[in-house]
C-alpha positions in Angstrom: 279.4 166.6 433.7 279.1 168.8 430.7 280.7 169.8 427.3 282.8 172.7 428.2 285.9 174.6 427.2 289.2 174.0 429.3 289.7 176.3 432.3 291.9 179.3 432.1 293.9 178.1 435.4 295.1 174.9 436.6 295.0 173.2 440.1 297.3 170.3 439.9 300.9 170.1 438.9 300.9 173.1 436.7 301.3 176.7 437.5 300.8 178.1 441.1 297.6 176.2 441.9 294.5 177.4 443.7 294.6 180.9 445.1 292.1 182.5 447.6 291.5 186.2 447.3 291.6 186.6 451.0 295.0 186.9 452.7 293.6 185.2 455.8 293.0 182.1 453.9 294.8 179.1 452.7 294.1 176.1 450.4 295.1 172.5 451.7 295.0 169.3 449.5 293.0 166.7 451.5 293.4 164.0 448.8 294.7 163.5 445.2 294.5 160.7 442.6 290.9 160.3 442.2 289.6 159.2 438.6 287.3 161.8 437.1 285.4 162.6 440.4 281.9 163.9 439.9 280.3 164.4 443.6 281.1 164.0 447.3 279.3 163.7 450.6 280.3 163.5 454.2 279.6 160.6 456.5 281.4 162.6 459.4 284.5 164.5 460.2 287.4 163.8 457.9 285.1 161.0 456.4 284.1 161.6 452.7 282.4 159.4 450.1 283.4 160.1 446.5 282.0 159.2 443.3 284.2 158.4 440.1 282.3 158.9 436.9 283.7 156.3 434.7 284.6 153.8 437.1 281.2 153.4 438.5 282.6 153.3 442.1 281.9 155.0 445.4 285.1 155.4 447.3 285.6 156.3 451.0 288.4 158.6 452.4 288.9 158.5 456.0 291.5 160.8 457.6 293.0 161.5 454.2 293.3 157.7 453.4 291.3 155.8 450.8 290.0 152.6 451.8 291.5 149.7 449.7 288.1 148.7 448.3 285.3 150.8 447.0 282.0 150.8 448.9 280.2 150.1 445.5 281.1 149.5 441.9 278.4 149.1 439.2 278.4 149.0 435.6 277.7 152.6 434.2 277.2 153.9 430.9 280.2 156.4 430.5 279.4 158.0 427.0 279.7 161.9 427.2 277.9 163.2 430.5 276.7 159.7 431.6 278.1 158.0 434.6 278.2 157.8 438.2 276.8 161.3 439.0 275.2 162.2 442.2 275.2 161.4 445.9 273.3 162.4 449.0 273.6 160.8 452.4 270.4 160.7 455.0 271.5 162.0 458.3 268.5 160.8 460.1 269.5 157.6 461.8 266.4 157.4 464.1 264.2 155.7 461.5 266.7 153.1 460.3 269.5 151.3 461.6 272.1 152.3 459.0 272.6 155.4 457.1 271.0 155.7 453.7 273.1 156.7 450.8 271.3 157.8 447.6 273.0 157.4 444.1 272.2 158.7 440.7 273.8 157.1 437.8 273.3 155.9 434.2 273.0 152.3 433.7 273.8 150.9 430.2 271.0 149.4 428.0 269.9 146.0 429.4 266.9 143.8 429.9 265.9 144.9 433.3 263.5 143.5 435.9 263.0 146.5 438.0 259.3 147.0 438.9 258.3 150.8 439.1 254.8 152.0 438.4 253.8 148.7 437.1 256.3 148.8 434.4 258.5 145.8 434.4 260.7 143.6 432.1 261.3 146.5 429.8 264.2 146.4 427.3 265.4 149.8 427.4 268.3 152.3 426.4 270.6 153.6 428.8 268.8 155.5 431.5 269.4 157.5 434.6 268.4 155.7 437.8 268.0 156.9 441.4 268.7 154.2 444.0 268.7 154.1 447.8 271.4 151.9 449.5 272.1 151.1 453.1 275.8 151.4 454.4 276.8 148.2 456.1 280.4 147.1 456.9 281.9 149.5 454.4 279.6 148.3 451.5 276.6 149.7 450.0 273.9 147.1 450.0 270.3 146.5 449.7 269.6 148.7 446.7 266.0 150.1 446.4 265.0 151.5 442.9 263.3 154.8 443.5 263.3 156.5 440.2 264.1 155.6 436.6 264.3 158.5 434.0 264.3 158.3 430.2 267.4 159.1 428.2 266.2 158.8 424.6 269.4 158.4 422.4 270.9 161.5 423.8 274.1 161.4 426.2 274.3 164.8 427.6 272.4 167.1 430.1 271.9 164.4 432.5 272.0 166.6 435.7 272.4 164.3 438.7 272.8 166.6 441.7 271.1 165.0 444.8 270.3 167.0 447.9 268.4 166.3 451.3 266.3 169.1 452.0 265.5 170.7 455.5 262.2 168.9 455.0 264.1 165.5 454.9 262.9 164.9 451.2 265.2 164.2 448.5 265.6 167.0 445.8 267.0 165.6 442.3 268.2 167.8 439.4 267.1 165.9 436.1 268.5 167.5 433.0 266.5 167.8 429.7 268.5 164.8 428.4 267.7 166.2 425.0 269.8 167.8 422.2 269.5 171.6 421.8 268.3 170.7 418.2 265.6 168.1 418.9 265.9 164.9 416.8 262.1 163.8 417.2 258.8 165.4 418.4 259.2 163.4 421.6 262.6 164.8 422.5 260.9 167.6 424.5 257.9 167.5 426.8 255.6 170.2 428.4 258.3 170.3 431.3 260.4 172.0 428.7 257.8 174.5 427.6 256.7 172.7 424.6 253.0 173.3 424.7 252.3 170.6 422.0 254.8 168.2 423.4 254.0 165.1 425.3 253.4 165.2 429.2 256.3 165.5 431.6 258.5 162.3 431.9 260.8 163.2 434.6 263.2 165.2 432.7 264.1 168.8 432.6 263.4 169.9 436.2 264.1 169.5 439.8 262.1 166.6 441.2 261.2 166.0 445.0 260.7 162.7 446.4 260.4 161.2 450.1 263.3 159.0 450.9 261.2 155.8 450.0 260.4 157.3 446.6 257.1 158.6 446.9 255.7 162.0 445.5 255.3 164.7 448.2 252.2 166.6 449.0 252.1 170.3 449.6 250.4 171.8 452.4 246.7 171.7 451.7 247.0 168.1 450.3 247.8 168.9 446.8 250.8 168.4 444.4 252.7 171.4 443.0 252.0 170.8 439.3 249.6 167.9 438.9 248.5 164.6 440.4 249.5 162.2 437.8 253.0 160.4 437.8 255.6 161.7 437.2 254.3 165.2 437.1 253.6 165.0 440.9 257.3 164.7 441.5 258.2 168.3 440.0 259.3 170.9 442.4 260.6 173.0 439.4 260.6 172.7 435.6 261.9 174.3 432.3 265.5 173.6 433.4 268.1 172.6 430.7 270.8 171.3 433.0 271.7 172.1 436.5 274.8 171.0 438.6 274.2 173.0 441.7 271.3 173.1 444.4 271.4 174.2 447.9 268.9 175.5 450.6 269.5 178.9 452.1 270.0 178.2 455.9 268.3 181.7 456.8 265.2 181.8 454.5 264.8 178.0 453.6 264.5 179.0 450.0 266.1 176.6 447.3 268.6 178.0 444.8 270.1 176.5 441.7 272.7 177.0 438.9 271.8 176.3 435.4 273.9 176.1 432.2 272.9 177.6 428.9 273.8 176.2 425.6 276.8 178.6 425.0 276.0 181.6 426.9 273.5 182.8 429.8 274.4 180.6 432.6 272.0 181.3 435.4 271.8 181.5 439.3 267.9 181.1 440.2 265.8 181.3 443.2 263.6 178.3 443.0 260.3 178.3 444.8 257.8 175.6 444.3 256.3 175.4 440.7 259.3 177.6 439.4 259.6 177.5 435.7 263.0 178.6 434.6 262.0 179.0 430.9 263.9 176.4 428.9 263.2 175.9 426.0 261.7 179.3 425.4 264.3 181.4 427.1 267.6 181.4 428.8 268.9 184.4 430.7 266.9 187.6 431.5 263.7 187.4 429.4 264.1 191.2 428.8 267.0 190.3 426.5 265.0 188.0 424.2 263.3 189.9 421.5 259.7 189.1 421.3 259.4 186.9 424.4 255.9 186.4 425.6 255.5 184.7 428.9 252.1 183.5 427.8 253.9 181.0 425.3 255.2 179.1 428.3 253.6 176.0 429.8 252.0 176.8 433.1 250.2 173.5 434.1 246.8 175.3 434.5 248.6 178.3 436.3 250.2 176.2 438.9 253.7 177.0 437.4 255.2 180.4 437.4 258.0 181.8 435.4 260.9 183.7 437.0 263.9 185.5 435.6 267.2 184.5 436.8 268.7 186.5 439.7 272.3 186.7 438.0 273.6 185.4 434.7 277.0 185.2 432.9 276.6 186.5 429.2 279.3 183.9 428.1 279.1 180.5 429.5 281.5 179.7 432.4 280.0 176.2 433.2 278.5 176.7 436.5 278.5 173.7 438.8 278.2 173.5 442.5 276.2 176.1 444.6 276.7 176.0 448.4 275.6 178.2 451.3 278.4 178.5 453.9 276.3 177.7 456.9 279.4 178.2 459.3 281.1 181.0 461.1 284.5 179.4 460.5 285.4 182.2 458.1 283.8 185.0 460.2 280.7 186.7 460.0 281.9 188.3 456.6 281.1 185.1 454.8 278.6 183.4 457.1 275.5 182.2 455.1 277.0 183.6 451.9 276.5 181.7 448.7 279.5 180.2 446.9 279.4 179.0 443.4 281.9 177.1 441.4 282.5 177.1 437.8 284.2 174.4 435.4 285.6 176.6 432.6 287.6 178.9 434.6 288.2 176.9 438.0 286.7 180.0 439.7 284.7 180.2 443.0 282.4 183.1 443.3 280.9 184.5 446.5 277.8 186.5 446.8 275.8 188.0 449.7 272.1 188.1 449.9 269.5 191.1 450.5 267.6 191.2 453.6 264.8 189.2 452.6 267.1 186.6 450.9 265.5 186.7 447.6 268.3 188.7 445.4 272.0 188.7 445.4 273.8 191.8 446.7 275.1 193.2 443.5 277.2 196.4 443.1 278.5 198.7 440.3 278.3 197.1 436.8 276.7 194.0 438.2 273.5 195.7 439.3 271.9 194.9 435.9 272.3 191.1 437.0 274.7 190.3 434.0 278.4 189.6 434.0 279.2 190.7 430.5 282.9 189.5 431.0 285.2 188.0 433.6 286.6 191.4 434.4 283.2 192.6 435.3 282.7 190.0 437.9 286.3 189.8 439.3 285.3 191.5 442.7 282.9 188.4 443.2 285.7 185.9 442.6 286.7 184.3 446.0 289.2 181.7 444.7 290.7 180.8 441.3 293.0 178.1 439.9 290.8 175.1 441.0 290.7 173.5 437.5 287.3 172.0 436.5 285.2 172.3 439.7 282.7 169.4 439.8 281.3 169.7 443.6 281.6 171.8 446.7 280.4 170.9 450.3 280.7 172.5 453.7 282.1 169.8 455.9 281.4 168.9 459.5 284.2 171.2 460.6 282.5 174.2 458.9 285.1 174.6 456.2 284.4 174.6 452.4 285.5 171.6 450.5 286.1 171.6 446.7 286.2 168.7 444.3 287.9 169.3 441.2 289.7 167.9 438.1 293.2 168.9 437.4 291.8 170.7 434.4 288.4 171.0 432.9 287.5 169.7 429.4 285.0 169.6 426.8 283.4 166.5 425.3 285.3 165.1 422.4 284.4 163.3 419.2 286.4 160.2 418.3 288.4 162.2 415.7 289.3 164.8 418.3 290.3 162.2 420.9 292.7 160.7 418.4 294.0 164.0 416.8 293.7 166.8 419.3 294.9 167.9 422.8 292.2 170.7 422.8 289.6 168.6 424.7 289.5 165.9 427.4 287.4 162.9 426.7 284.6 162.3 429.2 285.5 158.7 428.8 289.0 159.2 430.4 290.1 158.7 434.0 291.2 162.3 434.3 292.7 162.9 437.8 291.0 165.0 440.4 291.6 166.4 443.8 289.8 167.3 447.1 290.7 170.7 448.6 289.9 172.3 451.9 289.8 176.0 452.2 290.7 177.0 455.8 291.9 180.2 457.8 295.7 180.4 457.9 295.5 180.2 461.8 293.7 176.8 461.7 
């Protein structure tokens, strides 16, 4: 999650609810009553796993009914953006008996005995963890630790999106987990374009691992940025915080969303070694006075900076990014990119150019900047969804939307006690699952 302003629209119990700007489409409620849901994944048709941020639970919803017991409940740190954050399900059942379920969550400070890279029995602060589970008899069992990421004393920018790529590897969005104003010289590393900082430690990038947690070699038997752990895990770096990842089904290219501090939220084309520019630049580099790409860390020219393909001048809190690899809405939308936001409850849709490396933009958007919401209104596919946290294409080919009834910003203790202007991330704010379907369905 992220520190964001409340949305302009509401999806639950207030106002008119979600609206799709296509008269042939309708919005259906699949399930309601979730507690601060963050992510979802499909086991099969009408069979969805849902994460609840502060409960530390994985819930299963089958044919619109939730099982009475969670598949998993773990102790999670819930302060600010910490919690139960990301999920992915391995669809390959040929190499193991039961489906693998991958989870990314924040464990509270404790004395642990997890052996990883010869580091064991370490008393640590709360950290983000990546585990692999097996699903057996409606329980997630046999946890295997794949990754442990540092969190310092910072509670925001945890990222957490998980994605199984077309190469069957696991892609992980790891936020910078550092304040925008650094508290110490170790807060930011070379993966955040700090030339004199320490080496990468797993934060501030998109990581790629095999399903058993190993670094993945590129063609030619080499790693993207370097051979030392954890540098050898990085697929991309210079990323402040990302809540949206997906592969284009036509080109195979990876795309992401990335949030700026208060402005310049981005949509990026992410090729191996992509450097998104944080902490040196957010948004189009041409807009930053005095920007010098030579100031960026390039890992001996293995990394390459790229401008975003689109930005919002004022932050909208971008979250999920999903390609509609389905013809259920007709050829007009097939393989288009859909992007959700948390501030306004909007879903945006974009077509791509012929070589699938840029968005098809018209009129005032051809400069790749949305200066205000009016300017991008033609790209708004739907609105009124509250705080969107995830979107997925179901086995039925329809787009599913996971959202909070209303969005919120992180609250200080004083604000929680005295103000209704924000929603505490420690709350059990209710959420819903929506399905967007043709009216004839």
